[in-house]
C-alpha positions as CSV (number, residue, x, y, z in Angstrom):
1,X,105.8,-13.6,-42.1
2,X,109.0,-12.2,-41.7
3,X,111.7,-13.9,-44.0
4,X,113.7,-13.4,-40.4
5,X,111.4,-16.3,-39.4
6,X,111.8,-18.8,-41.4
7,X,115.2,-19.0,-40.9
8,X,116.2,-22.0,-39.2
9,X,118.2,-22.5,-36.5
10,X,120.2,-25.1,-34.5
11,X,121.0,-25.1,-30.0
12,X,125.0,-24.9,-29.7
13,X,124.8,-28.4,-28.0
14,X,128.2,-28.9,-26.1
15,X,130.2,-31.0,-27.5
16,X,131.1,-35.0,-28.1
17,X,132.9,-36.9,-26.0
18,X,136.5,-36.5,-26.9
19,X,138.7,-39.0,-26.6
20,X,141.8,-36.9,-26.6
21,X,145.3,-38.0,-28.1
22,X,148.1,-39.6,-26.6
23,X,151.3,-37.2,-25.2
24,X,153.5,-36.4,-27.6
25,X,157.0,-38.7,-27.0
26,X,159.7,-37.0,-26.5
27,X,161.8,-36.7,-29.1
28,X,164.0,-39.8,-30.2
29,X,167.7,-39.1,-30.3
30,X,168.8,-39.1,-33.8
31,X,169.5,-42.4,-35.8
32,X,172.4,-42.9,-37.4
33,X,173.0,-42.0,-40.9
34,X,172.2,-45.3,-43.3
35,X,174.1,-46.2,-45.6
36,X,174.0,-43.6,-48.9
37,X,172.3,-45.3,-52.5
38,X,173.7,-45.1,-55.3
39,X,172.3,-42.0,-57.0
40,X,171.2,-42.6,-59.7
41,X,168.6,-40.0,-61.6
42,X,165.3,-42.4,-61.5
43,X,166.1,-43.0,-57.5
44,X,165.9,-38.6,-56.8
45,X,162.7,-38.3,-59.0
46,X,161.2,-40.8,-56.0
47,X,162.8,-39.7,-52.6
48,X,160.1,-38.1,-51.1
49,X,160.4,-35.8,-48.0
50,X,160.5,-37.3,-44.1
51,X,157.4,-36.3,-42.8
52,X,158.4,-32.3,-40.0
53,X,158.7,-33.3,-36.8
54,X,158.2,-30.9,-33.7
55,X,161.4,-29.9,-31.3
56,X,161.3,-31.6,-27.8
57,X,159.6,-27.6,-26.9
58,X,156.7,-28.3,-29.5
59,X,155.9,-31.4,-27.8
60,X,156.5,-30.3,-23.9
61,X,154.4,-28.1,-25.6
62,X,151.6,-30.1,-27.1
63,X,151.5,-32.5,-23.9
64,X,149.7,-29.7,-21.9
65,X,147.7,-28.1,-24.4
66,X,146.3,-31.4,-23.9
67,X,146.4,-31.1,-20.3
68,X,145.1,-28.2,-20.9
69,X,141.7,-29.2,-22.8
70,X,142.0,-32.5,-20.7
71,X,140.2,-29.7,-17.7
72,X,138.8,-27.5,-20.2
73,X,136.0,-30.5,-20.4
74,X,135.6,-31.2,-17.0
75,X,135.0,-27.2,-16.4
76,X,132.3,-27.4,-19.7
77,X,130.8,-30.4,-18.6
78,X,130.1,-29.4,-14.6
79,X,128.9,-26.0,-15.6
80,X,132.4,-23.4,-15.9
81,X,132.2,-22.4,-19.3
82,X,134.0,-19.2,-18.5
83,X,136.6,-21.5,-16.9
84,X,136.8,-24.3,-19.9
85,X,137.3,-20.6,-22.4
86,X,139.7,-20.6,-20.2
87,X,141.6,-24.0,-20.9
88,X,140.9,-24.3,-24.7
89,X,142.1,-21.0,-25.4
90,X,145.6,-21.8,-23.5
91,X,144.6,-25.3,-25.8
92,X,144.9,-23.6,-29.2
93,X,148.1,-22.6,-29.8
94,X,150.7,-25.9,-29.5
95,X,147.5,-27.5,-31.5
96,X,147.7,-25.3,-34.5
97,X,151.0,-25.3,-34.4
98,X,151.2,-28.8,-34.0
99,X,148.9,-29.1,-37.8
100,X,151.1,-26.8,-38.3
101,X,154.4,-28.5,-38.1
102,X,152.1,-32.1,-39.6
103,X,149.6,-31.1,-41.5
104,X,148.8,-35.0,-43.0
105,X,148.3,-36.0,-38.9
106,X,145.0,-36.6,-38.9
107,X,144.5,-37.7,-35.1
108,X,145.5,-34.3,-34.7
109,X,143.7,-32.0,-37.2
110,X,140.4,-33.6,-35.8
111,X,141.8,-32.9,-32.1
112,X,142.5,-28.9,-33.5
113,X,138.2,-29.4,-34.9
114,X,137.4,-31.3,-31.7
115,X,139.8,-28.4,-29.6
116,X,137.6,-25.0,-31.4
117,X,134.3,-26.9,-31.8
118,X,134.1,-27.3,-27.4
119,X,136.1,-23.5,-27.4
120,X,133.0,-22.5,-29.8
121,X,130.1,-24.1,-27.6
122,X,131.7,-22.8,-24.5
123,X,131.5,-19.1,-26.0
124,X,128.2,-19.8,-27.8
125,X,127.1,-20.7,-23.5
126,X,128.9,-17.0,-22.7
127,X,126.5,-16.1,-25.1
128,X,129.4,-14.7,-27.2
129,X,128.6,-15.4,-30.3
130,X,131.2,-13.8,-32.0
131,X,133.6,-15.6,-31.4
132,X,131.3,-18.4,-32.1
133,X,131.4,-17.8,-35.8
134,X,135.0,-17.1,-35.7
135,X,136.1,-19.7,-34.3
136,X,133.4,-21.8,-36.9
137,X,135.2,-20.5,-38.8
138,X,139.0,-21.4,-38.5
139,X,137.5,-25.1,-37.4
140,X,136.1,-25.3,-41.4
141,X,139.0,-26.5,-43.2
142,X,140.0,-28.9,-40.9
143,X,136.6,-30.2,-39.7
144,X,136.3,-30.8,-44.0
145,X,139.4,-33.0,-44.3
146,X,138.0,-35.0,-41.2
147,X,135.6,-35.7,-43.5
148,X,137.5,-36.7,-46.0
149,X,139.0,-38.6,-43.9
150,X,137.1,-41.1,-42.0
151,X,134.1,-40.8,-44.7
152,X,132.1,-43.3,-42.8
153,X,132.1,-41.0,-39.3
154,X,128.9,-39.9,-39.4
155,X,129.0,-37.5,-35.5
156,X,131.7,-35.2,-37.6
157,X,130.0,-35.1,-41.0
158,X,127.5,-34.3,-38.3
159,X,129.5,-31.6,-36.3
160,X,130.5,-30.5,-39.6
161,X,127.0,-30.0,-41.5
162,X,125.7,-28.1,-38.0
163,X,129.0,-25.5,-37.9
164,X,127.9,-24.7,-41.9
165,X,124.1,-24.3,-41.4
166,X,125.0,-22.0,-38.3
167,X,127.6,-20.0,-40.0
168,X,124.9,-19.4,-42.9
169,X,122.3,-18.9,-40.1
170,X,124.4,-15.9,-39.9
171,X,125.1,-14.5,-43.3
172,X,121.4,-15.3,-44.1
173,X,120.5,-13.0,-40.4
174,X,122.5,-10.5,-42.5
175,X,120.8,-10.3,-45.4
176,X,123.6,-12.1,-47.1
177,X,122.0,-14.6,-49.3
178,X,124.8,-14.7,-51.6
179,X,127.7,-15.8,-48.9
180,X,124.7,-18.2,-47.1
181,X,124.6,-20.6,-49.9
182,X,127.2,-23.1,-50.2
183,X,127.1,-23.3,-46.4
184,X,123.9,-24.6,-47.0
185,X,125.0,-26.7,-50.1
186,X,127.6,-27.9,-48.2
187,X,125.2,-28.6,-45.5
188,X,123.0,-30.6,-47.3
189,X,125.1,-32.6,-49.1
190,X,126.0,-34.4,-45.8
191,X,122.3,-34.2,-44.3
192,X,121.4,-36.7,-47.0
193,X,124.1,-38.4,-46.1
194,X,123.8,-39.4,-42.5
195,X,119.4,-39.7,-43.4
196,X,120.8,-41.8,-45.6
197,X,122.1,-43.8,-43.2
198,X,120.2,-43.7,-40.4
199,X,116.7,-42.4,-42.1
200,X,115.2,-42.4,-37.7
201,X,118.1,-40.9,-35.7
202,X,115.4,-37.6,-34.8
203,X,119.5,-35.3,-34.4
204,X,120.2,-36.6,-38.1
205,X,116.5,-35.7,-39.6
206,X,116.5,-32.2,-38.1
207,X,120.5,-30.8,-39.6
208,X,118.8,-32.6,-42.7
209,X,115.1,-29.7,-42.1
210,X,117.8,-27.3,-41.2
211,X,119.6,-27.6,-44.1
212,X,116.9,-27.5,-46.7
213,X,115.1,-24.9,-44.4
214,X,118.1,-22.9,-45.4
215,X,118.6,-23.7,-49.0
216,X,115.2,-23.2,-49.8
217,X,115.5,-19.8,-48.5
218,X,119.3,-18.8,-50.7
219,X,117.7,-21.7,-53.7
220,X,116.3,-20.7,-56.8
221,X,115.3,-24.8,-57.2
222,X,112.2,-25.0,-56.5
223,X,112.0,-28.3,-55.4
224,X,113.5,-27.3,-52.5
225,X,111.1,-26.2,-51.3
226,X,109.3,-28.6,-51.6
227,X,111.4,-31.3,-49.3
228,X,111.5,-28.5,-46.5
229,X,107.7,-28.1,-46.9
230,X,106.5,-31.7,-46.7
231,X,109.7,-32.8,-44.4
232,X,108.9,-30.1,-42.3
233,X,104.9,-31.8,-42.2
234,X,105.8,-35.0,-41.3
235,X,108.1,-34.1,-38.7
236,X,105.6,-32.2,-37.1
237,X,103.4,-34.2,-37.3
238,X,105.3,-37.7,-35.6
239,X,107.5,-35.1,-33.4
240,X,110.9,-35.4,-34.0
241,X,110.9,-31.2,-35.1
242,X,113.0,-30.3,-32.1
243,X,112.6,-26.4,-30.6
244,X,114.9,-24.9,-32.7
245,X,113.6,-25.8,-36.1
246,X,109.7,-26.6,-34.9
247,X,109.0,-22.3,-36.1
248,X,110.8,-22.1,-38.9
249,X,109.4,-25.0,-39.9
250,X,105.1,-24.5,-39.5
251,X,105.8,-21.2,-40.7
252,X,106.6,-23.0,-44.0
253,X,103.4,-25.3,-43.8
254,X,101.4,-23.0,-42.8
255,X,100.6,-24.2,-39.2
256,X,101.8,-21.4,-37.1
257,X,99.1,-20.2,-35.0
258,X,97.9,-16.8,-35.7
259,X,98.7,-14.2,-32.7
């Protein structure tokens, strides 16, 4: 069996239903400056700069981006992926700017991560995989930040794991084991956490299986392949393996039919 046949492939799913952020408020008038505090050395050292704020023009653009993103989701849900990417691509610059202005505002980071993911899903439906991988790569630091800020958010954790697996698959298909190994390893850690929290969820178990299959091909640890084979056998037997993982699971366990 060729190695390429063992690459775990996850289907590009449509994005989750997303709650778009509320429209940004118009920039408030500048408040009167407070009375100056005594300039002691301690006060000077403890002072922290105020978070940056968007300009009125940036706020207007962000509000338009929220509207465009919502329209993109409606188009995507209706099967109009070409219309969806047009809306998402139009929305992304202003969302990127909002995150650049204040990277600490996690709701905007989450919005950007989701917008990039939705755009990738729409491009995937159009068969433009180069766009998908580029958008996935851009989204990675934002998804990592969301997962770090919201450790109990299993949905975001699973999306991040799925993206890492897809990017690992792309590198492994190009014979880049060195590049794919850390992606699979990161995905496996995330997938193990989700599986420990919800062991009976079929989607979660298939993400774990995908991560194990990828890791077993890029790691020298034989325990990973043993674990991948064991889980494959279990999921093939109980019918929980999904269509994208089934060929690799069958190849690992020797269950694939000859010819």
